[in-house]
C-alpha positions in Angstrom: 22.6 0.2 21.7 20.3 -0.7 18.5 17.3 1.1 18.0 13.7 0.1 18.3 11.7 -0.3 15.7 8.2 1.8 15.4 6.0 0.9 13.2 3.9 4.0 12.5 -0.7 2.7 13.2 -3.0 5.5 13.4 -5.0 5.3 16.9 -5.5 2.7 18.7 -4.5 -1.5 17.8 -8.1 -3.2 18.5 -8.7 -6.8 19.1 -10.1 -9.0 16.1 -13.3 -9.5 17.8 -13.6 -5.4 18.9 -13.1 -5.4 15.3 -16.4 -7.8 14.1 -18.6 -6.2 17.2 -17.8 -3.1 15.2 -18.6 -4.8 11.6 -21.7 -7.1 13.2 -19.9 -9.6 11.6 -18.2 -12.6 13.3 -14.4 -13.1 14.5 -14.4 -15.9 11.8 -15.7 -13.8 9.3 -12.8 -10.9 10.2 -9.8 -13.9 10.2 -11.0 -14.8 6.6 -10.3 -10.9 5.4 -7.4 -11.4 7.4 -5.7 -14.0 5.5 -7.1 -13.3 2.2 -5.2 -9.4 2.6 -8.1 -7.7 2.3 -7.9 -6.3 5.9 -4.4 -4.9 7.1 -3.3 -5.8 10.5 -0.1 -6.2 12.8 0.9 -9.5 14.7 2.4 -8.5 18.2 3.9 -11.4 19.6 1.1 -14.5 18.6 -1.9 -11.7 19.0 -3.4 -10.3 15.9 -4.4 -6.2 16.0 -6.4 -3.7 13.5 -5.7 -0.2 13.8 -8.5 2.1 14.4 -7.7 3.8 11.1 -7.8 0.1 9.7 -12.1 -0.1 11.1 -12.4 3.4 9.6 -11.8 2.7 5.8 -13.6 -0.7 6.5 -16.7 1.5 8.2 -16.3 3.5 5.3 -16.5 1.1 2.2 -19.0 0.4 3.2 -19.3 -3.2 3.7 -18.1 -3.7 0.3 -15.6 -7.0 1.8 -19.2 -9.0 2.4 -20.1 -8.5 -0.8 -16.7 -9.9 -2.6 
């Protein structure tokens, strides 16, 4: 029997729209940052999820992502 692969994730997994709302930006801005590699994410089938820990990191950076 094979073991299940576990992805280490801190906190719950958030939707792109939830992260966009928390950062007060549009969904497409968050998706752009994902494509540029500025935000770490997990793919679950066709869904993209961002960990709560990653959102806290973004908030702690003080939106330097938006300035780049």
